[in-house]
C-alpha positions in Angstrom: -8.3 -4.1 -11.3 -4.5 -2.6 -12.7 -5.1 -4.8 -15.6 -8.7 -3.2 -15.9 -7.5 0.4 -15.4 -5.1 -0.1 -18.3 -7.8 -1.4 -20.6 -9.7 1.3 -20.2 -6.8 3.5 -21.3 -6.7 1.7 -24.6 -9.9 1.5 -24.9 -10.1 5.4 -25.5 -6.5 5.8 -26.2 -6.0 6.8 -22.4 -7.7 6.8 -19.2 -9.2 9.8 -18.6 -8.4 12.1 -15.9 -10.5 15.2 -14.7 -9.5 18.7 -15.2 -10.7 22.2 -14.4 -14.5 22.5 -16.4 -14.9 25.0 -19.0 -16.9 28.0 -18.0 -19.1 27.6 -20.9 -20.8 24.1 -22.0 -23.1 23.1 -24.9 -24.6 20.0 -26.0 -22.3 18.4 -28.3 -24.3 15.2 -29.3 -26.8 13.1 -28.3 -27.4 9.4 -27.9 -31.3 8.5 -27.9 -31.8 11.8 -26.4 -29.2 11.9 -23.7 -27.0 15.0 -24.4 -23.3 15.0 -23.9 -21.4 18.1 -23.5 -18.7 20.0 -24.9 -16.8 20.6 -21.4 -16.1 17.0 -21.2 -15.0 16.6 -25.2 -12.2 19.2 -24.6 -11.2 18.2 -21.3 -10.9 14.4 -22.6 -9.2 15.4 -25.9 -6.9 18.2 -24.5 -5.7 15.5 -21.8 -5.1 12.7 -24.1 -3.7 14.8 -26.9 -0.1 14.0 -26.1 -0.5 10.3 -25.2 -2.0 9.5 -28.7 0.3 7.7 -31.0 -2.2 7.0 -34.0 -1.8 10.5 -35.8 -5.6 10.0 -37.0 -7.1 10.3 -33.6 -5.4 13.7 -33.2 -8.0 14.8 -35.8 -10.9 16.5 -34.3 -13.3 15.0 -36.8 -11.7 11.2 -36.2 -11.8 11.8 -32.4 -15.2 13.0 -32.4 -16.2 9.7 -34.0 -14.0 7.6 -31.2 -15.7 9.8 -28.6 -19.3 9.0 -29.9 -18.2 5.1 -30.5 -17.2 5.4 -26.5 -20.5 6.7 -25.7 -22.4 4.1 -27.9 -20.8 1.2 -25.6 -21.8 2.8 -22.4 -25.5 3.4 -23.6 -25.5 -0.6 -24.4 -24.0 -1.7 -21.4 -26.9 0.4 -19.5 -29.3 -0.9 -21.7 -28.3 -4.5 -21.1 -28.3 -3.4 -17.2 -24.7 -4.0 -16.6 -24.9 -1.4 -14.0 -26.9 -3.7 -11.7 -24.5 -6.2 -11.5 -23.5 -6.9 -7.9 -19.6 -7.6 -8.6 -19.7 -3.9 -10.7 -21.5 -2.1 -7.8 -19.1 -3.5 -5.3 -16.1 -2.7 -7.4 -17.2 0.9 -7.8 -17.7 1.4 -4.4 -14.3 0.3 -3.4 -12.7 2.4 -5.9 -15.1 5.6 -4.8 -13.6 4.8 -1.3 -10.1 4.7 -2.1 -10.6 7.8 -4.3 -12.3 9.7 -1.5 -9.8 9.2 1.1 -7.8 12.2 -0.4 -10.9 14.6 0.2 -11.8 12.9 3.7 -8.8 14.2 5.5 -7.5 17.7 6.7 -4.5 17.6 4.4 -2.9 20.7 6.2 -3.1 19.0 9.3 -1.7 15.9 7.9 1.3 17.7 6.2 2.5 19.4 9.5 2.4 16.2 11.4 4.3 14.6 8.9 6.7 17.4 9.2 6.8 17.3 13.0 7.3 13.6 12.9 10.3 13.7 10.7 11.9 16.4 12.5 11.4 14.8 15.9 12.9 11.6 14.4 16.5 13.4 14.1 16.9 13.4 17.7 16.6 10.6 20.4 15.5 11.4 24.2 16.4 9.7 27.3 13.7 10.1 29.6 12.3 9.3 32.8 8.9 9.5 34.1 6.4 9.4 37.0 2.9 8.2 36.5 -0.2 8.8 38.3 -2.8 6.7 36.9 -6.6 8.2 36.1 -9.0 7.2 33.5 -9.8 9.2 30.7 -13.1 9.3 31.2 -12.8 9.6 35.0 -15.0 11.6 37.0 -14.1 15.6 37.8 -13.1 14.6 41.3 -11.1 11.5 40.3 -9.2 13.6 37.8 -8.6 16.4 40.1 -7.1 13.9 42.7 -4.9 12.5 40.1 -3.6 15.9 39.0 -3.0 17.2 42.8 -0.9 14.2 43.3 1.4 14.8 40.2 1.5 18.4 40.9 2.7 17.8 44.5 5.3 15.5 43.1 6.7 17.8 41.1 7.0 20.2 43.7 9.3 17.6 45.3 11.0 17.1 42.3 11.5 21.0 41.8 12.4 21.5 45.4 15.8 19.1 44.8 14.5 15.4 45.5 15.7 12.8 43.4 13.2 12.1 40.3 14.5 8.3 40.3 13.6 8.1 44.1 10.3 9.7 43.5 9.3 7.5 40.9 10.3 4.2 42.7 8.3 5.6 45.7 4.9 7.1 44.0 4.7 6.2 40.1 2.1 4.2 39.2 3.9 2.5 36.6 4.9 -1.2 37.5 8.1 -0.9 36.5 9.1 2.2 38.3 10.1 0.0 41.3 13.0 -1.1 39.9 14.1 0.8 36.9 13.1 4.3 38.8 11.0 5.6 35.8 13.9 5.4 33.0 12.4 4.7 30.0 16.0 5.0 28.3 16.2 6.4 24.6 13.5 6.8 22.4 12.3 8.7 19.1 8.8 9.9 17.0 6.5 6.7 17.6 7.8 5.1 20.7 5.4 6.6 22.8 1.5 7.8 22.5 1.6 10.9 21.1 1.0 13.3 24.2 3.8 11.9 26.0 6.0 12.1 23.2 5.2 15.7 22.5 5.8 16.5 25.9 9.2 15.0 25.9 10.2 16.8 22.9 9.0 20.2 24.3 11.1 19.8 27.6 14.8 20.9 27.6 17.5 18.7 28.4 17.7 18.3 32.5 14.4 19.8 32.8 10.8 18.4 34.1 7.9 18.7 32.2 4.7 20.3 33.2 2.1 17.5 34.2 1.5 15.5 30.8 -2.3 14.1 30.1 -2.4 10.6 28.2 -5.0 8.0 28.2 -3.2 6.2 31.1 -3.0 9.5 33.2 -0.9 12.2 34.2 2.8 12.2 33.5 5.7 14.1 34.9 8.7 13.6 32.2 12.2 14.5 33.3 14.6 14.7 30.2 17.9 13.3 31.0 19.7 13.7 27.8 19.0 14.5 23.9 21.2 13.2 21.1 21.1 12.6 17.5 19.5 9.6 15.9 21.8 6.8 15.4 19.8 5.3 12.5 19.7 1.7 12.4 22.0 -1.2 12.8 21.9 -4.9 11.5 24.2 -7.2 13.7 24.6 -10.9 14.6 24.9 -12.2 18.0 25.5 -15.6 19.8 23.9 -15.3 23.2 23.9 -17.9 26.1 20.7 -17.7 28.2 21.1 -17.0 31.7 19.2 -19.7 34.0 15.4 -19.5 33.9 15.0 -19.8 37.7 17.1 -16.7 38.1 19.4 -18.6 40.2 23.5 -17.1 39.9 25.7 -19.2 37.7 29.3 -18.7 36.0 28.3 -21.2 33.5 27.2 -19.1 30.9 30.0 -16.4 31.3 32.7 -19.6 30.9 31.0 -20.6 28.0 30.9 -17.2 26.2 34.8 -16.9 27.1 35.2 -20.0 25.4 33.2 -19.3 22.3 35.0 -16.1 21.9 38.5 -18.0 22.0 37.2 -19.8 19.1 36.3 -16.6 17.3 39.8 -15.5 18.1 41.1 -18.7 16.6 39.5 -17.9 13.3 36.6 -20.1 13.2 33.3 -18.6 11.4 30.8 -16.5 13.6 28.0 -17.8 11.6 28.8 -21.4 12.3 29.5 -20.9 16.1 26.0 -19.1 16.3 24.4 -22.1 14.9 25.7 -24.5 17.1 26.0 -22.9 20.3 23.8 -19.6 20.4 20.7 -20.4 22.8 18.6 -17.6 20.8 16.5 -20.0 18.8 15.1 -17.3 16.6 18.4 -16.4 15.5 20.7 -19.2 15.7 19.7 -20.9 12.5 20.2 -17.9 10.6 23.8 -17.4 11.6 22.7 -15.0 14.7 21.3 -12.5 12.4 19.0 -10.5 14.0 16.3 -7.8 12.1 17.5 -4.5 11.7 16.7 -2.4 14.8 17.0 1.4 15.9 17.2 3.0 19.5 14.5 1.8 21.9 13.5 -1.0 19.6 15.0 -3.7 21.7 14.5 -4.4 25.7 18.1 -3.9 26.5 19.5 -0.7 26.5 23.1 -2.4 27.2 22.9 -4.8 23.9 21.5 -1.6 21.8 24.7 0.3 22.9 27.1 -2.4 22.5 25.6 -3.0 18.7 25.6 0.6 18.0 29.5 0.8 18.9 30.6 -1.6 16.5 31.8 -0.7 12.7 33.8 -2.1 10.1 37.0 -1.5 11.6 36.0 -3.1 14.9 33.2 -5.3 13.6 32.9 -8.0 17.1 32.3 -7.2 20.2 34.1 -8.6 23.5 31.7 -11.0 25.4 29.3 -9.1 27.5 26.2 -9.6 30.0 22.9 -8.5 29.9 19.5 -8.5 31.4 18.9 -12.0 29.7 22.3 -13.5 29.1 25.9 -13.2 27.8 26.4 -12.4 24.4 29.0 -11.7 21.4 27.8 -9.1 18.6 28.8 -9.2 15.2 28.3 -5.7 13.0 26.6 -6.2 9.6 26.1 -2.8 8.3 24.6 0.6 9.6 21.9 2.5 8.2 21.4 6.1 8.6 18.4 7.9 9.1 16.5 8.4 5.8 15.6 11.7 4.0 12.1 13.1 4.2 11.2 11.9 0.7 12.0 8.3 1.8 10.3 8.4 4.8 7.1 10.7 4.1 5.1 7.8 2.8 6.0 5.6 6.1 5.2 8.2 8.0 1.8 9.3 7.0 1.1 5.6 7.3 2.3 5.6 10.9 0.5 8.9 11.7 -3.1 7.3 10.5 -2.5 4.0 12.8 -1.0 6.5 15.9 -2.8 9.0 18.3 -1.9 11.8 15.9 -4.8 10.7 13.7 -7.1 12.0 16.1 -6.0 15.8 15.5 -6.8 15.0 11.8 -10.0 13.6 12.5 -10.8 16.7 15.1 -9.6 19.4 12.2 -11.9 17.7 9.7 -14.9 17.5 12.1 -14.4 21.4 12.8 -14.3 22.0 9.4 -17.6 20.3 8.6 -19.2 21.7 11.4 -18.4 25.3 10.4 -19.2 24.1 6.6 -22.6 23.0 7.5 -24.8 25.0 10.1 -26.8 22.4 12.4 -29.5 23.3 14.6 -31.1 20.4 16.9 -34.3 20.0 17.9 -34.0 20.5 21.5 -37.8 19.3 22.2 -36.9 16.2 20.7 -33.3 16.0 22.2 -34.8 16.2 25.7 -37.5 13.6 25.0 -34.3 11.3 23.8 -32.5 12.0 27.1 -35.8 10.8 29.1 -35.8 7.7 26.8 -32.4 6.8 28.2 -31.7 5.0 31.3 -28.6 3.6 33.5 -29.2 0.3 31.7 -27.2 1.4 28.7 -24.1 1.0 31.1 -24.7 -2.8 31.2 -25.7 -3.1 27.4 -29.4 -3.8 28.6 -31.0 -0.8 27.4 -33.9 -0.9 24.8 -35.2 1.5 22.2 -38.8 2.6 22.9 -41.4 0.3 21.6 -43.1 3.3 19.8 -40.8 5.5 18.1 -43.0 7.6 16.1 -42.7 10.6 18.1 -38.7 10.7 17.1 -38.8 9.9 13.4 -38.7 13.6 12.5 -36.0 15.3 12.3 -33.8 15.6 15.5 -31.5 18.0 12.9 -30.8 18.6 9.3 -27.6 18.8 7.0 -28.8 20.9 4.2 -31.1 19.0 2.5 -31.1 15.8 4.6 -33.1 15.0 7.7 -31.5 13.1 10.4 -34.3 11.4 12.9 -34.4 11.0 16.3 -34.8 7.3 15.5 -31.7 7.1 13.8 -29.5 8.5 16.6 -31.5 6.3 19.3 -30.5 3.0 16.9 -27.0 4.7 17.1 -26.7 4.7 20.9 -28.3 1.2 20.9 -25.2 0.0 18.8 -23.0 1.7 20.9 -23.6 0.1 24.1 -20.8 -2.5 23.9 -17.4 -0.8 25.8 -18.7 2.7 26.2 -17.0 5.0 28.3 -18.0 5.1 32.0 -19.4 8.8 31.6 -21.9 9.6 34.3 -24.7 10.8 34.7 -26.9 9.4 32.2 -27.6 12.7 30.2 -23.9 13.3 30.1 -23.0 10.0 28.2 -25.8 10.8 25.6 -24.4 14.4 25.0 -21.2 12.6 24.6 -22.5 10.1 21.9 -24.6 12.9 20.6 -21.5 14.7 19.8 -19.9 11.3 18.2 -23.2 11.1 16.2 -23.2 14.3 14.5 -19.7 13.8 13.6 -20.4 10.8 11.9 -23.8 12.1 9.8 -21.7 15.2 8.9 -18.6 13.0 7.5 -21.3 10.5 5.9 -23.4 13.9 4.2 -20.1 15.1 3.0 -18.8 11.8 1.6 -22.2 11.2 -0.1 -21.7 14.7 -1.8 -18.2 14.7 -2.8 -19.6 14.9 -6.5 -21.3 18.0 -5.8 -18.5 19.5 -3.8 -15.6 18.7 -6.5 -16.6 18.5 -10.1 -12.8 16.9 -10.5 -14.3 14.0 -8.3 -17.4 13.9 -10.1 -15.3 13.6 -13.4 -12.9 10.9 -12.4 -16.3 8.9 -10.8 -17.8 9.2 -14.3 -15.2 8.1 -16.2 -14.0 5.2 -14.0 -17.6 4.0 -14.0 -17.6 4.2 -17.5 -14.7 2.5 -17.8 -16.0 -0.4 -15.5 -18.9 -0.9 -17.8 -17.0 -0.8 -21.0 -14.8 -3.4 -19.5 -18.0 -5.7 -18.6 -19.3 -5.1 -21.6 -16.3 -5.9 -23.7 -15.9 -9.2 -21.8 -19.6 -9.8 -22.8 -19.8 -8.9 -26.1 -16.2 -9.2 -27.5 -13.5 -11.1 -25.9 -15.9 -14.2 -24.6 -17.3 -14.3 -28.5 -13.7 -14.1 -29.8 -12.5 -17.3 -27.6 -15.7 -19.3 -27.6 -17.2 -18.7 -31.3 -15.0 -21.7 -33.0 -16.7 -21.4 -36.3 -16.5 -17.7 -36.7 -12.9 -17.8 -35.7 -12.2 -20.4 -38.5 -13.7 -18.6 -41.0 -11.8 -15.2 -40.1 -8.8 -17.4 -40.1 -9.6 -18.8 -43.6 -10.1 -15.4 -44.7 -6.9 -13.9 -43.7 -4.5 -16.9 -43.6 -2.1 -14.9 -45.6 -1.4 -12.9 -42.2 0.0 -15.7 -40.8 3.1 -16.9 -42.3 6.4 -18.6 -41.1 9.9 -17.6 -42.1 12.0 -20.3 -42.8 12.9 -22.6 -40.0 15.1 -24.6 -38.9 15.1 -28.2 -36.3 18.6 -27.7 -34.9 20.7 -29.1 -32.0 23.2 -26.1 -30.6 25.9 -26.8 -28.3 27.7 -23.9 -26.7 30.9 -23.5 -24.9 33.6 -21.0 -23.9 36.6 -23.4 -24.4 37.4 -24.1 -27.8 39.0 -27.9 -27.0 35.3 -28.7 -25.6 33.2 -27.3 -28.8 35.6 -29.4 -30.9 34.8 -32.6 -29.1 31.2 -31.5 -29.4 31.7 -30.8 -33.1 32.8 -34.5 -33.7 29.8 -35.9 -31.5 27.1 -33.9 -33.5 28.5 -35.3 -36.7 28.4 -38.6 -35.1 24.7 -38.1 -34.8 25.1 -37.9 -30.9 21.8 -36.7 -28.9 22.2 -33.8 -26.2 22.1 -35.9 -23.3 24.9 -38.1 -24.8 26.8 -35.0 -25.4 26.2 -33.6 -22.0 27.1 -36.7 -20.0 30.4 -37.0 -22.1 31.8 -33.5 -21.8 30.2 -32.6 -18.6 31.8 -35.6 -16.5 33.5 -33.4 -14.2 32.6 -30.9 -11.4 32.6 -28.0 -14.1 29.8 -27.6 -16.6 31.9 -27.1 -20.0 28.6 -27.4 -22.4 25.5 -26.1 -22.8 22.8 -27.3 -25.3 19.6 -25.9 -26.9 17.7 -27.9 -29.3 13.9 -26.9 -30.9 12.6 -25.4 -33.9 13.7 -21.9 -34.7 12.7 -18.9 -36.9 15.3 -17.7 -39.4 16.5 -14.4 -37.9 15.8 -15.7 -34.2 19.0 -14.8 -32.0 19.2 -17.9 -30.6 20.6 -19.3 -34.0 24.1 -18.8 -34.6 25.4 -16.7 -37.3 26.5 -19.5 -39.7 23.5 -21.3 -39.9 21.9 -21.6 -43.6 19.0 -23.3 -45.2 21.0 -26.5 -45.6 21.0 -29.8 -43.3 24.2 -31.1 -41.4 26.7 -29.9 -39.1 27.9 -26.5 -39.3 31.2 -25.3 -38.6 32.4 -24.1 -35.2 32.1 -20.6 -34.8 32.7 -17.7 -31.8 30.1 -15.2 -31.2 31.3 -13.1 -28.5 33.1 -15.1 -25.5 31.2 -18.6 -26.9 32.0 -21.1 -29.3 29.1 -22.4 -30.9 28.4 -26.0 -33.2 25.3 -26.5 -34.5 23.5 -29.8 -36.2 20.5 -28.8 -38.4 18.3 -31.7 -38.6 15.5 -30.7 -40.9 15.0 -27.2 -42.6 11.4 -26.4 -43.0 10.6 -23.8 -45.9 8.5 -20.7 -45.1 4.5 -21.3 -45.4 1.2 -20.3 -44.0 0.7 -21.1 -40.1 -2.0 -23.3 -38.9 -4.7 -21.9 -36.6 -3.3 -23.8 -33.6 0.5 -22.0 -34.2 -1.1 -18.6 -34.3 -4.0 -18.7 -32.2 -3.3 -16.1 -30.1 -2.7 -13.6 -32.8 -6.0 -14.5 -34.7 -8.2 -14.3 -31.8 -6.8 -11.0 -30.8 -7.3 -9.8 -34.6 -10.9 -11.1 -34.5 -11.5 -9.0 -31.2 -10.6 -6.0 -33.4 -12.6 -7.2 -36.4 -15.8 -7.8 -34.0 -15.4 -4.5 -32.6 -15.1 -2.4 -35.4 -18.3 -4.1 -36.7 -20.1 -4.0 -33.6 -19.7 0.0 -33.3 -21.4 0.3 -36.8 -24.1 -2.3 -35.6 -24.5 0.1 -32.5 -24.9 3.1 -34.4 -27.5 1.9 -36.4 -29.4 0.6 -32.8 -29.1 4.3 -31.4 -30.2 7.2 -32.6 -27.2 9.9 -32.7 -27.5 13.6 -33.2 -24.3 15.7 -33.4 -24.8 19.6 -33.3 -22.4 20.6 -36.0 -22.1 24.1 -35.4 -21.4 23.5 -31.9 -18.7 21.6 -33.2 -17.2 23.8 -35.4 -17.1 26.1 -32.3 -15.1 23.5 -29.9 -12.9 22.9 -32.8 -12.1 26.9 -33.1 -11.7 26.7 -29.2 -9.2 23.6 -29.0 -7.2 24.8 -31.9 -6.7 28.3 -30.5 
């Protein structure tokens, strides 16, 4: 794709980018009756003028000729039906999908979420929680029951009961029985968004109001807030605890013995390879992936790792939940700047619960933009057509949908039929939320369907909504066509037309010449005594392999060789090589000594077609294109409005 985009630019000096439309536009020229307007010509010229290196193309008369030639090629591509090629259509759709992303999201909300995430990432929160589970689509009665439970627990905590004991006794998070709800330290993106927001909005030492997430209701107690420690890179040696959980001092004794070896000067990496029982890191000398607070499942390990530095690089042996460790400090990575993190934060937001806010904001905008009125009579009929089988995926659309084929609602000039909604519901039966009764479920699906249709309509009409989007799409569409056309009419022909290529070469052979050339063997070394030895061997006619074997007999590589045919002026040739066969004197250039044997001198002369085929093919392509445009001017009828062109020139120059 990148190659194509580059070529589009070269084909018309630079790739087009849409600017604001001129307030008035007139027909500048037409090709077989199809009009092309002044606004497009002015916009393209103004955008490309600073990128043009060929001064002749800055001349407006020359540029008009270039622009007409470009449009002639597009007309030819359409005439050949290249726009119907499935590969072309797929690539165009792919590009449109990529380009449209900037228009199909609420950029204001996205920006606010990025800034919020960055600000939150500056701090780490240590919190505990109590969870009362309830499905996000639970009945009002079940939801109220869970809510009342969490409110009651908050009252107990507020009245002085120990939060950890309450978590161990009442929390429905399975881990709470052991950890009393303690979550350790975390920062942005470590928890679901609603939970994260509740934690960051609660002051140190306080308990949040009930927080609803997809898991249920939470109470969050913020135990500590500290500055983000950034990331750390460490290596470790680990002796694991017995798999059956039985008590044993063997691991502790072994890690102490390894620590003594370190103190005796043995290398950490070698000891990790030999003795560490963490198989994923032992082979790498114990090196772990870089991590931040909350990323590992051991707070003990993290705290030791972050306590190390250049002055105190290796920890004493310590015990974690999983075994005994010695940790070695490698590098600390401070938290990045906003500019460094912005793109990564945006990518995380699009995968996170936060993305719902962006989608909801966009849906709200579209509902306000397009006033949709539902056909209530038809909707009532749709409700009657859906039964409880939809919960088990066994519901079917009515056999006769004639009564549903008219508009359920309209988005401007587009009617959305009741049948379309029925088909949508049929396709949604797998994994439906447990929303009851059926009428409430249908209402839920209708809202989802309406948002989907609004987004589809908006997307389909981006060209009408945004002139600059239409400009870029038109230009990319033309660029793709032009690429396919050039490949078909010029590039493939220049490669496969061997007779035409040969004739072109014969007519222009004077343009493809060699300078004087030298068939040489060059030996180089940083040591004068070795180059002198090499010089003697060159005089004796010894080969490159012989010289290397005899002079590089030790551990060090004392000489390097280079042999081949080099053109006069080539940087590989030492400066004292002349148009004369034989061995040159030793010469020093920079830090290197050189000795050269000129085996043969080859006078300047014409290159054969094989020796310059790449250049000939390229020149032949340009020749074909120049003549091709002339042929296109004969194939199509071109009418230029000269008076209009004169007005355009004055406007651009002013």
